[in-house]
C-alpha positions as CSV (number, residue, x, y, z in Angstrom):
1,M,-20.3,-6.3,-7.0
2,R,-18.5,-3.0,-6.1
3,V,-17.5,-4.3,-2.6
4,M,-16.1,-7.5,-4.0
5,R,-14.1,-5.7,-6.7
6,G,-12.8,-3.2,-4.0
7,L,-11.7,-6.1,-1.8
8,V,-10.0,-7.8,-4.7
9,F,-8.2,-4.6,-5.7
10,G,-7.1,-4.0,-2.1
11,T,-5.9,-7.6,-1.6
12,V,-4.0,-7.8,-4.8
13,S,-2.2,-4.5,-4.1
14,V,-0.9,-5.6,-0.7
15,L,2.3,-7.2,-2.0
16,P,3.3,-4.4,-4.4
17,A,2.5,-1.9,-1.6
18,L,4.8,-3.7,0.8
19,F,7.5,-3.9,-1.8
20,V,7.2,-0.1,-2.5
21,G,7.4,0.5,1.3
22,M,10.6,-1.6,1.6
23,V,12.2,0.1,-1.4
24,S,11.4,3.6,-0.1
25,Y,12.7,2.6,3.4
26,V,16.1,1.7,1.9
27,L,16.1,4.8,-0.4
28,I,15.4,7.1,2.5
29,G,18.3,5.6,4.4
30,G,16.9,3.0,6.7
31,E,19.1,0.5,8.4
32,T,19.0,-2.9,6.6
33,A,21.3,-4.9,8.9
34,F,19.7,-4.9,12.4
35,P,17.5,-1.8,12.8
36,E,16.7,-0.5,16.3
37,W,13.1,0.1,17.2
38,E,13.9,3.8,18.1
39,A,15.1,4.4,14.5
40,W,12.0,3.0,12.8
41,M,10.5,5.1,10.1
42,Y,6.7,5.0,10.1
43,G,6.1,6.8,6.8
44,P,7.6,4.3,4.4
45,C,6.8,1.2,6.5
46,Y,3.1,1.9,7.4
47,L,1.8,5.1,5.8
48,L,2.9,4.5,2.2
49,P,1.7,0.9,1.9
50,G,-1.5,1.9,3.7
51,L,-2.2,4.7,1.3
52,I,-1.6,2.4,-1.7
53,V,-3.9,-0.3,-0.4
54,G,-6.5,2.2,0.6
55,G,-6.4,4.0,-2.7
56,S,-6.8,0.8,-4.7
57,L,-9.6,-0.2,-2.4
58,L,-11.4,3.1,-3.1
59,L,-10.7,2.7,-6.9
60,G,-12.4,-0.7,-6.7
61,L,-15.4,0.7,-4.8
62,R,-16.1,3.7,-7.0
63,D,-19.2,3.4,-9.2
64,E,-18.5,3.1,-12.9
65,E,-21.0,4.1,-15.6
66,D,-22.3,1.3,-17.8
67,A,-21.1,1.4,-21.4
68,Q,-23.8,2.0,-24.0
């Protein structure tokens, strides 16, 4: 059950993570017209969405105590 919940959390968080990555790319000052590959910013485009998806996956995988 934990693995399935983790996969669902990770899958559901992909679109919001990509949106946050795009917004942070624009806020940091990335080119929006025709960016050159040399001016690509790896942090907001790969690192930030990866951390969000990975964090939500780990939140889904953690073991929760049963309510009594």
